[in-house]
TORKEZA-640050 format. One record per atom (N, C-alpha, C, CB): x, y, z; residue in three letters. Coordinates in steps of 0.1 Angstrom, whole numbers, plus 5000, padded with zeros to 4 digits. Glycine has a CB too. Layout:
TORKEZA-640050
XYZALA...
end
This chain:
TORKEZA-640050
500849885000UNK500049995000UNK500850125000UNK499049995011UNK501850135009UNK502750255009UNK503450264998UNK503750245020UNK504050164991UNK504650174978UNK503750234968UNK505050034973UNK502550194966UNK501650244957UNK501350394960UNK500450174958UNK501050434973UNK500850574976UNK502050664975UNK500450584991UNK503250614977UNK504350704978UNK505550684967UNK504950684993UNK505850564961UNK506750544951UNK505950564938UNK507450404951UNK504950494936UNK504150494923UNK503750634920UNK502850394923UNK503550724929UNK503250864928UNK504550924920UNK502950934943UNK505750884921UNK506750924914UNK506650904899UNK507950874919UNK506150774896UNK506050724883UNK504950814877UNK505650564882UNK503850854884UNK502750924878UNK503251084876UNK501450914889UNK503851134885UNK504251284884UNK505351304875UNK504551344897UNK506351204874UNK507451204864UNK506851194851UNK508351104865UNK506051094847UNK505551084833UNK504751194830UNK504650944830UNK503851244837UNK502951364835UNK503851494831UNK502051384847UNK504851514838UNK505551634835UNK506751644830UNK505551704846UNK507451534828UNK508851524824UNK508951534808UNK509551384828UNK507851464802UNK507851464788UNK506851584782UNK507551324784UNK507351634770UNK506651764766UNK505351714761UNK507351844754UNK505051614754UNK503751564750UNK502651554762UNK503951424744UNK503251494773UNK502451454784UNK502051574792UNK503151364793UNK503151664794UNK502851794800UNK501951894793UNK504051854801UNK502051894779UNK501051964772UNK499751914774UNK501351964759UNK499651784773UNK498351704776UNK497651744789UNK498551564776UNK498451724799UNK497951754813UNK497551904815UNK499051714822UNK498451984811UNK498152124812UNK496852184806UNK499352194808UNK496552114794UNK495452154785UNK494152074793UNK495652104769UNK494251954795UNK493051884800UNK492651914815UNK493251734799UNK493651924824UNK493351934838UNK492452054843UNK494551934846UNK492652174835UNK491552274837UNK490152234834UNK491752394829UNK490052174822UNK488852124817UNK488252014827UNK489052074803UNK489051934833UNK488451824842UNK487851904853UNK489551714849UNK488352014858UNK487652094869UNK486552164864UNK488552194875UNK486352204851UNK485252274847UNK485252264831UNK485152414853UNK484452164825UNK484552164811UNK483952284802UNK483952044807UNK483252374810UNK482752484804UNK483452624805UNK481552504809UNK484752614809UNK485652714811UNK485752804797UNK487052654815UNK485552944799UNK485653014787UNK487153004781UNK485253144788UNK487253034768UNK488652994761UNK489653064768UNK488853034745UNK489453194771UNK490653274777UNK491053224792UNK490153434777UNK490053184798UNK490353134812UNK491052994811UNK489053124822UNK490552924801UNK491152784800UNK492752804795UNK490152704788UNK493052894787UNK494352924783UNK495152974796UNK494353034771UNK494653074804UNK495253124815UNK495753004826UNK494253224822UNK494752924828UNK494952804836UNK495952714832UNK493752734837UNK495852674819UNK496852594811UNK498352654812UNK496352594795UNK498452774810UNK499752844811UNK500352854823UNK499652974806UNK499452844833UNK499952844848UNK500252714854UNK499052904856UNK499352614850UNK499652474855UNK500752424851UNK498552374852UNK500952424838UNK502152344833UNK503652394838UNK502152364817UNK503852524837UNK505152564842UNK505352534857UNK505352694840UNK504152554864UNK504252534879UNK504552384883UNK502952574886UNK503852304876UNK504152154878UNK505452114874UNK503152074870UNK505752144863UNK507152104858UNK508252154867UNK507452154843UNK508152284873UNK509152324882UNK509252234894UNK508952454884UNK508152174899UNK508052094909UNK508351944909UNK506852104913UNK508951904897UNK509251774895UNK510351724905UNK509751754879UNK511251834910UNK512251794921UNK511651754934UNK513051914924UNK510351784937UNK509751744948UNK509651594950UNK508551804948UNK509451524939UNK509351384939UNK510751324935UNK508351344928UNK511751404934UNK513051344929UNK513251344916UNK513251214934UNK512351374908UNK512551354892UNK513451464887UNK511051364884UNK514551424880UNK515451504872UNK516051424861UNK516451564881UNK516951474853UNK517651424842UNK518451304848UNK518751524836UNK518951324858UNK519751194865UNK518951074869UNK520351244880UNK517751114875UNK516951004881UNK515850964872UNK516451054893UNK515651024861UNK514650984851UNK514850834848UNK514751074838UNK515950794844UNK516050654840UNK515750554852UNK517350614835UNK515950594864UNK515650504875UNK514150494876UNK516350554889UNK513350604874UNK512050594877UNK511350524865UNK511450744879UNK511750554853UNK511350494841UNK511450334841UNK511950554830UNK512650284845UNK513050134845UNK512150074855UNK514650114849UNK512050154867UNK511250084877UNK509750064874UNK511250164890UNK509250164866UNK507950154861UNK507750024852UNK507650284853UNK508750024843UNK508549904834UNK508649764840UNK509549904824UNK509749774851UNK509849644858UNK508549614865UNK510949644867UNK507949704872UNK506749694879UNK505649644870UNK506349814885UNK505549694859UNK504449644849UNK504749514845UNK504349724837UNK505949474842UNK506349324838UNK506049234849UNK507849314834UNK506249274862UNK505849194874UNK504349174875UNK506449264888UNK503649284873UNK502149284874UNK501649194863UNK501649434873UNK502249194852UNK501849094841UNK501948954845UNK502749114828UNK503048924851UNK503148784856UNK502348744867UNK504448754859UNK502048834877UNK501348824889UNK499948794884UNK501448944898UNK499348884877UNK497848864874UNK497448764865UNK497248984870UNK498548694859UNK498248584851UNK497848464860UNK499448544842UNK498048474874UNK497848364884UNK497048414897UNK499248314889UNK496648544896UNK495948604908UNK495248724904UNK497048634920UNK493948734909UNK493348854904UNK493648974913UNK491848844904UNK494348964924UNK494749094931UNK496149054938UNK493649134943UNK496749154943UNK497949154948UNK498249044959UNK498049284953UNK497449024969UNK497548924979UNK496648804978UNK497248984991UNK496048784967UNK495248664966UNK493848694959UNK495048594979UNK492748634964UNK491548634958UNK490548764960UNK490948514964UNK491048844969UNK490248974972UNK491049084972UNK489548974985UNK490749194969UNK491349314969UNK491749374983UNK490549414962UNK492949434985UNK493549474997UNK493749634995UNK494949384999UNK494249695007UNK494549835005UNK495649854996UNK494849885019UNK496549754995UNK497549774984UNK497049774970UNK498549664985UNK496049694967UNK495549694953UNK494949844951UNK494249574951UNK494249894961UNK493550034959UNK494550144958UNK492650064969UNK495750124965UNK496650234965UNK497450234951UNK497750214979UNK497850114946UNK498250094933UNK497350134922UNK498549974931UNK496250094923UNK495150134913UNK494950284912UNK493750074918UNK495050354922UNK494950504922UNK495950564914UNK494950564936UNK497150524915UNK498250584906UNK498050544891UNK499750534910UNK497850414890UNK497850354876UNK496650414869UNK497650194877UNK495550454875UNK494450514868UNK494750644859UNK493450554879UNK495850704864UNK496450824858UNK497450774847UNK497150914868UNK498550684852UNK499450634843UNK499050574831UNK500250564848UNK497950494833UNK497150414821UNK495950494814UNK496350264827UNK495450564821UNK494150624818UNK494250784814UNK493150604831UNK495350844816UNK495450984813UNK496651024806UNK495351074825UNK497850974809UNK499151024804UNK499550954792UNK500151014814UNK499851014781UNK500250924768UNK501350834769UNK500651024757UNK502550884775UNK503650794774UNK503650684783UNK504750864776UNK503050704795UNK502950584804UNK501950484800UNK502750624818UNK500850544793UNK499750464788UNK500350374777UNK498550544784UNK501050424768UNK501550344757UNK502450234763UNK502150424747UNK503350264771UNK504250164778UNK503550054785UNK504950234789UNK502450084791UNK501649984798UNK501049894789UNK500550044806UNK500449954779UNK499749854767UNK500849764761UNK499049954753UNK502049824761UNK503149744754UNK503549624762UNK504349834752UNK503749654776UNK504349554785UNK503349474791UNK505249624795UNK502049524796UNK501149474805UNK499849484802UNK501349514818UNK499149424793UNK497749434790UNK496949384801UNK497449354778UNK497349284809UNK496649244820UNK496549354831UNK497349134826UNK497449434832UNK497349554842UNK496449644836UNK498749614845UNK496449674824UNK495549774817UNK493949724821UNK495749774801UNK493849584818UNK492549524821UNK492249534835UNK492549374816UNK493049504843UNK493049504858UNK492549644863UNK494449474865UNK493049744858UNK492649884863UNK491149914857UNK493649994857UNK490649854846UNK489449864841UNK488449784852UNK489349804827UNK488849664856UNK487949594865UNK487949644878UNK488249464865UNK489149704882UNK489149764896UNK488149894897UNK490649804899UNK487849934886UNK487150064886UNK485850064894UNK486850104872UNK485249944893UNK483949914900UNK483749774906UNK482949944890UNK484149764918UNK484049624925UNK482849624934UNK485349604935UNK481849704932UNK480649704940UNK479849574937UNK479849834937UNK479349504947UNK478749374946UNK479649264947UNK478049374934UNK481049284948UNK481949174949UNK481849114963UNK483349204947UNK481548994964UNK481448924977UNK482648854981UNK480348824976UNK483448904991UNK484748884993UNK484948795007UNK485649014994UNK483848765014UNK483948705027UNK484548575026UNK482748705034UNK484348505016UNK484748355015UNK486048365004UNK483248255010UNK486548475002UNK487848464994UNK488948455003UNK487948584984UNK489948414997UNK491248375007UNK492348465001UNK491848205006UNK493248495012UNK494448555009UNK495448435006UNK494948645020UNK496648454999UNK497648354998UNK497948295011UNK498948404993UNK498248165009UNK498948075020UNK500148135023UNK499147935016UNK500648165035UNK501848235038UNK503048145035UNK501948285053UNK502748015034UNK503747915031UNK503847865015UNK503447775041UNK502947945007UNK502747934993UNK502748064985UNK501647864991UNK503548154989UNK503748274984UNK504248274969UNK504548354993UNK503448324959UNK503948304945UNK505148384942UNK502948344935UNK505948344933UNK507248414929UNK507048544925UNK508048344918UNK505848564918UNK505648704913UNK505348794925UNK504448694903UNK504748764936UNK504748854947UNK506048884954UNK503748794957UNK506748784953UNK508248804958UNK508948894950UNK509148684959UNK508748884936UNK509348984926UNK508849114929UNK509048964912UNK507649134932UNK507149274936UNK507849334949UNK505549274938UNK507949234960UNK508649294972UNK510149324968UNK508549184986UNK510749244958UNK512149294955UNK512249424948UNK512849204947UNK511149464940UNK511049594934UNK511049704945UNK509749594924UNK510149664953UNK509849774965UNK511249784973UNK508549724976UNK511849674975UNK513349684983UNK514349744976UNK513949544986UNK514149734962UNK515249794952UNK515149934953UNK515049744936UNK513949994951UNK513650144948UNK513250234960UNK512550154938UNK512250164966UNK511450254976UNK512150244991UNK509750214977UNK512650124994UNK513050105008UNK514350185010UNK513249955012UNK515350215001UNK516450295002UNK515950445005UNK517350284990UNK514750474998UNK514250615000UNK513750635012UNK513350654990UNK512950545019UNK512250545031UNK513250575042UNK511350405033UNK514350475041UNK515350475052UNK515950615053UNK516450375049UNK516450635041UNK517350775040UNK516550885043UNK517950805026UNK515250885041UNK514450995044UNK514151015059UNK513250985036UNK514050885066UNK513950895080UNK515250935088UNK513550765085UNK516350885082UNK517650925089UNK517951075087UNK518950855083UNK517451125076UNK517651275075UNK516851365084UNK517351325062UNK515551325087UNK514851385095UNK515251375110UNK513551335094UNK515951255114UNK516251235127UNK517551335129UNK516551075129UNK518351365118UNK519451455120UNK519051595118UNK520651415109UNK517751625115UNK517251765112UNK517551825099UNK517751835121UNK517951735088UNK518251765076UNK517051795068UNK519051665071UNK517051895058UNK516051925051UNK515951835038UNK516152055048UNK516951775033UNK517151695023UNK517851565026UNK517751755012UNK517651465018UNK518351325020UNK518951305006UNK517351195024UNK520051215007UNK520651154997UNK521051014998UNK521551224994UNK520850944987UNK521150794989UNK521350754974UNK519950694997UNK521750614973UNK521750544959UNK520550464958UNK523150454956UNK519850484946UNK518750394943UNK519050344929UNK517450464943UNK519250204930UNK519450134916UNK520850194910UNK518150164905UNK521750214920UNK523150264918UNK523250394912UNK523950184909UNK522150474913UNK522250614908UNK522050704921UNK521150654896UNK522650814922UNK522650914932UNK521250994932UNK523850994930UNK520650974943UNK519251024943UNK519251134955UNK518150904945UNK518651254954UNK518551344964UNK517251414962UNK519751434965UNK516551434974UNK515251514973UNK514951564988UNK514051414967UNK513951644989UNK513451705000UNK513051585010UNK512251814996UNK513251605023UNK512751515033UNK511251545037UNK513651535045UNK510451435038UNK508951445041UNK508751375055UNK508051375030UNK508251455064UNK507951405078UNK506851285075UNK507251535089UNK506051295066UNK504951195064UNK505451065061UNK503951245054UNK506451055052UNK507150925049UNK507950875062UNK508150935037UNK508350945070UNK508950895082UNK507850835091UNK509751005089UNK506650895090UNK505550825098UNK505150685091UNK504250915098UNK505250685078UNK504850555070UNK505950445075UNK505050585053UNK507150475075UNK508050385080UNK507750335095UNK509450455079UNK507550425105UNK507050395117UNK505850305118UNK506850495123UNK504950335110UNK503850255109UNK503950105106UNK503050305101UNK504950105095UNK505249965091UNK505849885102UNK506149955079UNK506849945109UNK507549895120UNK506449855132UNK508550015124UNK505549945134UNK504449915144UNK503649805140UNK503650035146UNK503249785128UNK502449675123UNK503149545126UNK502149685110UNK504549555122UNK505349415124UNK505549395139UNK506849415117UNK505749475147UNK505949455161UNK504649405168UNK506449595168UNK503449425161UNK502149385167UNK501849235164UNK501049455161UNK502749175155UNK502549035153UNK503148955163UNK503148995140UNK502648825163UNK503248725171UNK504648695167UNK502448615170UNK505348625176UNK506848595173UNK506848505160UNK507648525185UNK505948405161UNK505948295148UNK505648375136UNK504648175150UNK504648465136UNK504348545124UNK505448645121UNK503048615127UNK506148685130UNK507348775126UNK508248695119UNK508248855137UNK508648575123UNK509648475116UNK509148465102UNK509748325123UNK507848435100UNK507248405087UNK507448525078UNK505748365088UNK507148645083UNK507248775074UNK508648785070UNK506848905082UNK509748775079UNK510948795076UNK511548675065UNK511648805091UNK510948565067UNK511448455058UNK510848485043UNK510948305063UNK509648545043UNK509248575029UNK509848705023UNK507648595030UNK510248805031UNK510948925027UNK512448895026UNK510749025037UNK512948795031UNK514448775031UNK515048785017UNK514748635036UNK515948875016UNK516648895002UNK516048994993UNK516648764995UNK514849044998UNK514249124988UNK514649274990UNK512749104988UNK515249295002UNK515449435004UNK514549505016UNK514949504990UNK513249445014UNK512149485023UNK512349465038UNK510949415020UNK513149355040UNK513449325054UNK514249435061UNK514249185054UNK514949525053UNK515749635060UNK514749735067UNK516649705050UNK513449755061UNK512749835069UNK512449795083UNK511549845062UNK512449665086UNK512149625100UNK513349615109UNK511349485101UNK514649635102UNK515749655109UNK516449775110UNK516449565105UNK515849875103UNK516550015103UNK516250095115UNK516050095091UNK
end
């Protein structure tokens, strides 16, 4: 869930404002999404304001010429993992949707449904994810009480691959962010996928890390061992030891 909320946001913001075609598309359509009846002159004013303002804020999510390949390759790997995962499971953790599904769905509605470059990439790499977004749009009436999560002793390789992607790109950011805040630094710097990454420190993401640790500590000792076994080698286990 946290990966969807906080790292997939980087996919979305980067693809929307890094590329000229996407930025022009967003600057033009976003004012109309607010009010499709905007007078022509007001529409142009809003478009001329929104585009430059958001492009200037790419640094907030860490997007720049140096980190662009990291974000883009992560997005492509994520889609490839989802393609394999959805071939055997309708949702992230089994036969019913979780908060993780909805967090990821939220970002992908934009990446697949709004922004041209990321949409084209998704259609090329993972048509299952494209279809999944469409089915997630309306789950009303879905009876889930008799649906099961994965057996913890039978976790599919595709889910482990997803944990590995989280450990590769998001875990280093979470840990570096928390350490920076502990020291009172306004920015943090670390290596993500062997590339130097620096951005503003966010208190909320430190809270996210603490919540993850608190949830882990609330487990029984037996379940803690199982979780660590599942996460072993993915990089995600570092969250619980940082």
